[in-house]
N, C-alpha and C positions, 0 to 999 in steps of 0.2 A: 189165692189158694196157695198154701204151702203143705207139703208133704201130705196130701189127701186130707187137709183140714181147712176149714173156712172160718174167717174172722167176723165175729159178732161184736157189736158195740151197744152197751146200755146207755140210753139216753138220760141225760140229767137237765136238759132244757129242750123245749118249752115245758112248762109244768104239766100240761095236759098229756105229754108223752113221756115224761120222766118215769124211769124204773123200767120201761119196755125196751126190748132188744131190737136191734135192727141190722141190716147189712150196711157196711160204711158206704157212703157216697152222698150224693146232694143234688141241689137243683142245678139245672142247666142254666147259665146266664145267656142273655141276648147275644146273639152271634157266635155261640160256642156250640159246638156238637158234643153228643153225649159222652165219647170216649175222653175228650178234653176235660169236661167236667169231672169225670171220675179221677183223672190225674190230679186236678186242682183241688178237689174236695180231700182226697186222701192225704195230700200234702198239708193242707190247712187244719184238718181235723186230727190227723194221726201222726203227722211229721214223717211220712214215708213217700218213697216214689214207686208208683206202679206202673206196669205196661199192661193195658187192656188187651185182651185176647179175642173175646166174642161176647156177644150179648146172648144171654141165656134164656130170658124170659120177660114178660111184663105182667104186672099187676094192676088193676084199675080200680079205683075207688074215689075219694075225694080228691086223690091225685093219681097221676100215672107214675108207676115205679118201675124202672128198667134195671134188671140185675145183669151184672157183666162178671164174666169170668176175667181175672186179671192175675198176673204174676207180681210178687213182691220182688222189686229190683233193688232198693237201697232203704236201710233205715230199719228200725225196731218200732213197731206200732205203740203209740202212747195216747191215752185219751186227752188231746189238748184242748178240744172245743166242743162243747155240747153233749159230752159223755164222760162217764166217770168210771167205768169199767170196760175192759175188753177180754175176750175169751176166744181161744182157738178150739173149735169144734169139729169133731169127727162124726162118722155115722152113728156111733153108740151115744154121744153126747149132745146131738143136734136138737134133741127135744127137751134139754136140760134148762134151758132159758125160757122166759115168758116173752116171746115174740111179740111185736106189734102185729095187728090183724093184717094189714097189707103184707108185711113181710111174711106172714104164715103162708100166703097164697104163693110164694116163691120157692117154698122148702122142697116141692117135687121137682124142681129144676136142679137143685143143688145136691139132693140125695145121691142121684147116679155117679157124682164125680167123687164121692168122699170114699175112703177106705177105712 
């Protein structure tokens, strides 16, 4: 989160998710905790360093998706892997993208944080 805005990423792969928007992050690897996975995934997919602050909520479907609040520590996000576009969204623009269904479930955790 930066200046009351949240980062959204549009999937380019896999094909069944392409075009859908999600919150950045990814799978937790064996032996890794959720916060460490967030740091690693943001570095790999966006080329940035983040500092996890706290977990905001969980959505459950075919997968379990945990949403974290994190500060951008270093770098400028770029779509490096599995994404083709990024957008910073505020309260007024949060609904402007076609969120993936599981990420829609997390929007209520984000809204109170946006300005």
